[in-house]
C-alpha positions in Angstrom: -8.3 22.1 -54.6 -11.0 24.8 -54.0 -13.8 24.4 -56.5 -14.0 27.0 -59.2 -17.5 27.8 -58.1 -16.2 29.1 -54.8 -16.4 32.8 -54.0 -13.4 34.6 -52.6 -14.3 37.4 -50.2 -11.6 39.9 -49.1 -12.5 41.5 -45.8 -11.1 44.8 -44.7 -11.8 46.8 -41.5 -12.6 50.5 -41.8 -13.4 53.5 -39.7 -15.5 55.0 -42.6 -17.9 52.2 -43.7 -20.4 54.4 -45.5 -17.7 56.4 -47.3 -15.6 53.5 -48.5 -18.7 51.6 -49.6 -19.7 54.6 -51.8 -16.2 55.0 -53.1 -16.0 51.4 -54.4 -19.6 51.3 -55.7 -19.2 54.7 -57.5 -15.5 54.5 -58.4 -15.3 50.9 -59.6 -18.9 50.1 -60.5 -19.4 47.4 -57.9 -22.9 46.6 -56.7 -23.9 46.7 -53.0 -24.7 43.0 -52.5 -25.6 43.2 -48.9 -25.2 44.9 -45.5 -25.3 43.9 -41.9 -25.7 45.8 -38.7 -24.6 44.9 -35.1 -23.4 41.4 -35.8 -21.7 41.1 -32.4 -20.8 44.8 -32.6 -19.8 44.7 -36.3 -21.5 46.6 -39.2 -20.6 45.8 -42.7 -21.1 46.0 -46.4 -20.5 43.4 -49.1 -19.8 44.7 -52.6 -19.0 43.0 -55.9 -20.8 41.7 -58.9 -23.4 39.0 -58.7 -21.7 36.9 -61.4 -18.1 37.4 -60.3 -16.3 35.0 -58.0 -15.0 37.6 -55.7 -16.5 40.1 -53.2 -15.1 42.8 -51.0 -16.4 43.0 -47.4 -15.8 46.2 -45.4 -16.5 46.1 -41.7 -16.6 48.5 -38.8 -16.4 47.3 -35.2 -18.4 49.8 -33.1 -16.3 51.6 -30.6 -13.0 50.5 -32.1 -10.6 52.5 -34.4 -8.6 50.6 -37.0 -6.7 53.6 -38.4 -4.9 53.6 -41.7 -3.5 50.5 -43.6 -0.7 48.9 -41.6 1.9 49.2 -44.5 2.3 51.0 -47.8 2.1 47.6 -49.5 -1.4 46.9 -48.2 -3.3 47.3 -51.4 -6.2 45.9 -53.5 -4.9 45.5 -57.0 -7.1 45.1 -60.1 -5.5 44.3 -63.5 -7.2 45.5 -66.7 -6.4 44.1 -70.2 -8.0 47.1 -71.9 -6.1 50.4 -71.4 -9.1 52.6 -72.3 -11.2 50.9 -69.7 -8.4 51.3 -67.1 -8.1 55.0 -67.8 -11.9 55.4 -67.5 -12.0 53.5 -64.3 -9.1 55.6 -62.8 -11.0 58.8 -63.6 -14.1 57.5 -61.9 -12.1 56.4 -58.9 -10.6 59.9 -58.4 -14.1 61.5 -58.7 -15.3 59.0 -56.1 -12.6 60.0 -53.6 -9.8 57.6 -54.1 -6.3 59.1 -53.8 -3.5 58.4 -56.3 -0.5 56.9 -54.7 2.8 55.6 -56.0 3.3 51.9 -55.7 5.6 51.0 -52.8 6.3 47.6 -54.4 7.0 48.2 -58.1 6.0 44.6 -58.9 
């Protein structure tokens, strides 16, 4: 079993590294934990919270286009136990540039 102290990092490629980093920092309140440039042609940003056991990593491969998500079900999902916090977060996300979409998979 993986130790509880492990960190999970979800990595996603993007054509808009700066924009998506700002959206997640401003819209979801993440911190920019680190960046890297030209690691074998890749630039990236790592965002999250220092004390949480998960991070998001967004990367851009110079000279390559990744386009949009490959399917409608390619989502990052965050669950909130407090509805008021969820509503507040949704409002911040829209202001930060996120688009509201209907769930393709209702579960």
